[in-house]
Every structure is written in C-alpha cells, then in structure tokens.
C-alpha positions as CSV (number, residue, x, y, z in Angstrom):
1,X,0.3,-0.2,-0.2
2,X,1.2,3.4,-0.9
3,X,0.9,6.0,1.8
4,X,-0.8,9.4,1.1
5,X,1.7,11.9,1.8
6,X,3.8,9.2,-0.7
7,X,1.1,9.8,-3.3
8,X,0.9,13.4,-2.2
9,X,4.4,13.7,-3.1
10,X,4.3,12.1,-6.6
11,X,1.3,14.1,-7.5
12,X,2.6,17.9,-6.1
13,X,5.8,17.4,-7.5
14,X,4.6,16.3,-11.0
15,X,2.6,19.8,-11.2
16,X,6.1,21.5,-10.9
17,X,8.0,19.3,-13.1
18,X,7.8,19.9,-16.8
19,X,8.5,16.1,-17.5
20,X,5.6,15.1,-16.6
21,X,3.7,17.0,-19.0
22,X,1.3,14.6,-21.7
23,X,2.5,11.4,-19.8
24,X,0.6,8.4,-17.6
25,X,2.3,6.9,-14.9
26,X,1.2,4.3,-12.1
27,X,2.7,4.1,-8.8
28,X,4.2,1.1,-6.9
29,X,5.6,0.3,-3.9
30,X,9.4,-0.1,-3.5
31,X,11.6,0.1,0.1
32,X,14.8,2.6,0.2
33,X,15.5,6.1,1.0
34,X,13.1,8.9,-0.7
35,X,14.6,10.7,-4.2
36,X,15.3,14.0,-3.7
37,X,14.0,14.6,-7.4
38,X,11.7,12.6,-9.7
39,X,12.7,14.5,-12.6
40,X,14.6,11.5,-13.6
41,X,12.0,8.9,-13.6
42,X,8.8,11.2,-15.3
43,X,11.5,11.8,-17.8
44,X,11.5,7.7,-18.8
45,X,8.3,7.9,-19.4
46,X,6.3,8.3,-23.1
47,X,4.5,11.1,-23.8
48,X,1.3,10.6,-25.4
49,X,-0.4,12.5,-28.1
50,X,-1.3,15.7,-27.0
51,X,-4.9,16.0,-28.5
52,X,-5.6,12.8,-26.7
53,X,-7.6,12.7,-23.6
54,X,-6.4,8.9,-23.2
55,X,-3.2,7.6,-21.7
56,X,-0.6,6.3,-24.0
57,X,-1.0,2.8,-23.2
58,X,-4.9,2.7,-22.2
59,X,-6.5,0.1,-24.6
60,X,-10.1,-0.7,-25.4
61,X,-11.3,2.7,-24.2
62,X,-14.9,3.5,-24.3
63,X,-15.5,6.9,-26.3
64,X,-16.1,9.6,-24.1
65,X,-19.1,10.9,-26.4
66,X,-20.8,7.1,-26.0
67,X,-20.5,7.7,-21.6
68,X,-23.7,8.8,-19.6
69,X,-23.3,11.9,-18.3
70,X,-22.3,12.0,-14.3
71,X,-24.8,14.6,-13.6
C-alpha cells in the first residue's frame, strides 16, 4: 500500500515539473530512501499524443461521447 504522503509528494511534484506533461504513470511500492527529485523518473516515461484525452498505453477505451453524463 502506498502512503498518502508518498502519493501527495508525487502528485505535487508532477505539478512543479515539466517532464510529466502529457504522460501517464502508475505508482507502485518499493523500499528504500526517498529520491530528492523525481524529474529523472518522469523523463523516462513516454509522452502521449497531446490531442488525445486517453493515457498513452490505454486500450479498449469507451469513447467519451458514448458515456452517460455524471450529473
């Protein structure tokens, strides 16, 4: 299980870094000391198409137009 403070650190860090722009990532648990910067990790991810609303490796996605409104 990932601790809330770890999730917060990654999410806030991604807001202050240009590397994760247009990239989809998943978090998983590993043990060890926290990294000072996540920029190198974000840089290693493939960027998606800037005109596509889906994650880069998503497949079998139901088009937004065919989904029911939430409200």
